[in-house]
C-alpha positions as CSV (number, residue, x, y, z in Angstrom):
1,M,38.1,9.3,10.2
2,T,34.3,9.4,10.0
3,T,32.8,6.1,8.7
4,F,29.9,6.0,6.3
5,T,27.7,2.9,6.0
6,R,24.9,2.5,3.4
7,L,21.8,1.0,4.8
8,A,19.4,-1.5,3.1
9,I,18.2,1.4,0.9
10,A,21.7,2.5,-0.2
11,D,20.8,6.2,-0.6
12,V,20.3,6.4,3.2
13,V,23.7,6.5,5.0
14,L,24.6,5.9,8.6
15,V,27.4,8.3,9.6
16,Q,29.7,7.6,12.6
17,P,32.1,10.4,13.5
18,V,35.2,9.5,15.4
19,R,35.3,10.7,19.0
20,H,38.6,11.6,20.6
21,G,38.2,11.1,24.3
22,D,40.1,11.6,27.5
23,A,39.3,12.2,31.2
24,R,37.6,15.4,30.4
25,G,35.2,13.9,27.9
26,Y,35.5,13.9,24.1
27,F,35.8,16.0,20.9
28,C,34.5,15.1,17.5
29,E,33.9,16.7,14.1
30,T,30.2,16.0,13.5
31,Y,30.3,17.3,9.9
32,K,33.3,17.8,7.6
33,K,32.4,18.5,4.0
34,P,35.5,17.0,2.4
35,Q,34.8,13.6,4.0
36,F,31.2,13.7,2.8
37,D,32.4,14.7,-0.7
38,A,34.9,11.9,-0.8
39,F,32.1,9.4,0.0
40,G,30.1,10.9,-2.9
41,L,27.7,13.0,-0.8
42,D,27.9,16.4,-2.3
43,I,25.6,18.3,0.0
44,T,25.8,21.9,1.2
45,F,23.8,22.4,4.4
46,V,22.2,25.8,4.9
47,Q,20.2,25.5,8.2
48,D,20.5,23.7,11.5
49,N,17.4,22.7,13.4
50,E,16.8,21.3,16.9
51,S,13.9,19.8,18.8
52,L,13.2,18.8,22.4
53,S,10.8,15.9,23.1
54,R,10.0,15.6,26.8
55,E,8.4,12.2,26.8
56,V,9.4,8.7,25.6
57,G,7.2,7.8,22.7
58,V,7.1,11.2,21.0
59,V,6.8,10.5,17.2
60,R,7.7,13.3,14.9
61,G,7.0,12.6,11.2
62,L,7.0,11.4,8.6
63,H,8.0,14.8,7.2
64,F,9.6,16.1,4.0
65,Q,9.5,19.2,1.8
66,T,8.3,19.2,-1.8
67,P,10.1,20.6,-4.8
68,P,11.6,23.1,-5.3
69,M,12.4,23.3,-1.6
70,V,13.4,19.6,-1.0
71,Q,15.6,18.9,2.0
72,A,18.3,16.3,2.7
73,K,18.8,15.9,6.4
74,L,21.7,14.9,8.6
75,V,20.1,13.9,11.9
76,R,21.6,13.1,15.3
77,A,20.6,12.9,19.0
78,V,22.3,15.5,21.1
79,R,20.7,14.2,24.3
80,G,18.9,10.9,24.7
81,A,18.1,8.5,21.9
82,I,15.7,8.0,18.9
83,F,14.5,5.4,16.5
84,D,15.1,7.3,13.2
85,V,13.3,6.3,10.0
86,A,13.6,7.1,6.3
87,V,10.9,6.1,3.9
88,D,11.5,6.0,0.1
89,I,8.7,8.1,-1.6
90,R,10.4,8.4,-5.0
91,K,8.0,7.1,-7.7
92,G,9.6,4.4,-9.9
93,S,12.2,3.5,-7.2
94,P,12.8,-0.2,-6.6
95,S,12.5,0.6,-2.9
96,Y,9.4,2.8,-3.2
97,G,7.3,2.6,0.0
98,R,10.1,0.7,1.9
99,W,11.8,2.1,5.0
100,V,15.0,1.8,6.8
101,A,15.8,2.8,10.4
102,A,18.7,3.3,12.8
103,T,18.9,4.0,16.5
104,L,20.7,7.2,17.1
105,T,22.1,7.9,20.5
106,A,23.8,10.9,22.1
107,E,26.1,8.4,23.8
108,K,27.6,7.0,20.6
109,G,27.0,10.0,18.3
110,E,25.6,8.2,15.2
111,Q,24.0,10.3,12.5
112,L,21.6,9.4,9.7
113,L,21.7,11.1,6.3
114,V,18.2,11.2,4.8
115,P,18.4,12.2,1.1
116,H,15.9,14.0,-1.1
117,G,12.9,12.0,-1.9
118,F,12.5,10.4,1.5
119,A,10.1,11.0,4.3
120,H,11.7,11.2,7.7
121,G,10.5,10.6,11.2
122,F,11.6,9.5,14.6
123,C,10.4,8.1,17.9
124,T,12.0,9.1,21.2
125,L,13.5,6.3,23.2
126,E,14.5,8.4,26.3
127,P,12.9,11.3,28.1
128,D,14.1,14.9,27.3
129,T,15.6,13.8,24.0
130,I,17.2,16.6,21.9
131,V,17.5,16.0,18.2
132,A,19.7,18.3,16.0
133,Y,19.7,18.1,12.2
134,K,21.2,19.9,9.3
135,V,19.2,20.6,6.1
136,D,20.3,21.6,2.6
137,A,17.3,24.0,2.0
138,P,15.6,26.3,4.4
139,Y,12.2,25.6,6.0
140,S,9.4,26.6,3.6
141,P,5.8,26.3,5.0
142,P,4.2,26.1,1.6
143,H,6.4,23.0,0.8
144,D,6.0,21.3,4.1
145,A,4.4,17.9,3.7
146,G,4.1,14.5,5.4
147,I,2.6,11.0,5.3
148,R,1.2,9.0,8.2
149,W,3.7,7.6,10.7
150,D,1.5,4.5,11.2
151,D,0.6,3.9,7.5
152,P,-0.3,0.1,7.5
153,D,1.2,-0.3,4.0
154,L,4.6,0.9,5.2
155,A,4.4,-1.3,8.3
156,I,7.2,0.5,10.2
157,D,8.2,-1.5,13.2
158,W,8.1,1.5,15.7
159,P,9.3,0.6,19.2
160,L,6.0,1.6,20.8
161,A,3.2,-0.2,22.5
162,A,-0.2,0.1,20.7
163,G,-1.7,3.5,21.3
164,A,1.4,4.9,23.0
165,A,2.6,7.4,20.4
166,I,2.6,11.0,21.4
167,L,1.8,13.0,18.2
168,S,1.0,16.5,16.9
169,S,-2.4,17.1,15.4
170,K,-0.6,17.7,12.1
171,D,1.1,14.3,12.2
172,R,-2.1,12.6,13.3
173,A,-3.9,14.0,10.2
174,A,-1.2,13.2,7.6
175,P,-2.4,11.2,4.5
176,L,-1.4,7.6,3.8
177,L,1.3,7.1,1.1
178,R,-1.2,5.5,-1.3
179,D,-3.4,8.6,-1.0
180,Y,-0.5,11.0,-1.6
181,A,0.7,12.0,-5.1
182,S,4.4,12.0,-4.5
183,P,6.3,14.7,-6.5
184,F,9.5,12.8,-6.3
185,T,10.8,10.6,-9.1
186,F,13.6,8.0,-8.8
187,Q,16.7,8.9,-10.9
188,P,18.9,5.8,-11.4
189,A,22.6,6.4,-10.9
190,E,24.5,6.8,-14.2
191,A,26.8,3.9,-15.0
């Protein structure tokens, strides 16, 4: 059975599907809605995305979509490995501006569930890394947004040497969190 582990920010969940292996390789169920529902993750995914990053040190992020097209993401490395980051950008959250991260590898099959109200990004740890992720809302260019991957207030401990990040021009120009009016508001869980 798939295991679910809440990270230091409990809304972000590390998902570990079980792999059934033999001499041929392995089989696993990467997503099974009843297991997610049983863990309290009632999400309906509507789109699958995939990216290839050729170099070690490619940073993609920190991305999110604004309301009404917010996206939760279920992220995994299909080939290679990534340092995957989720940043809480929900105003009023006790963890606002804090981040959590996990290393996701194709070898072990870990996945990270990044919920609504979080910015997401990753750094490639191996060449020719392929990342696949499910989202619960389609891509919407007018709602596409981001914050700076190297925001000093966030102080994300990226596994990169200074100046080694390979970035898109869009990610290089993203605003700092303190300069961004977040449209997300923390909603405490009901007791």
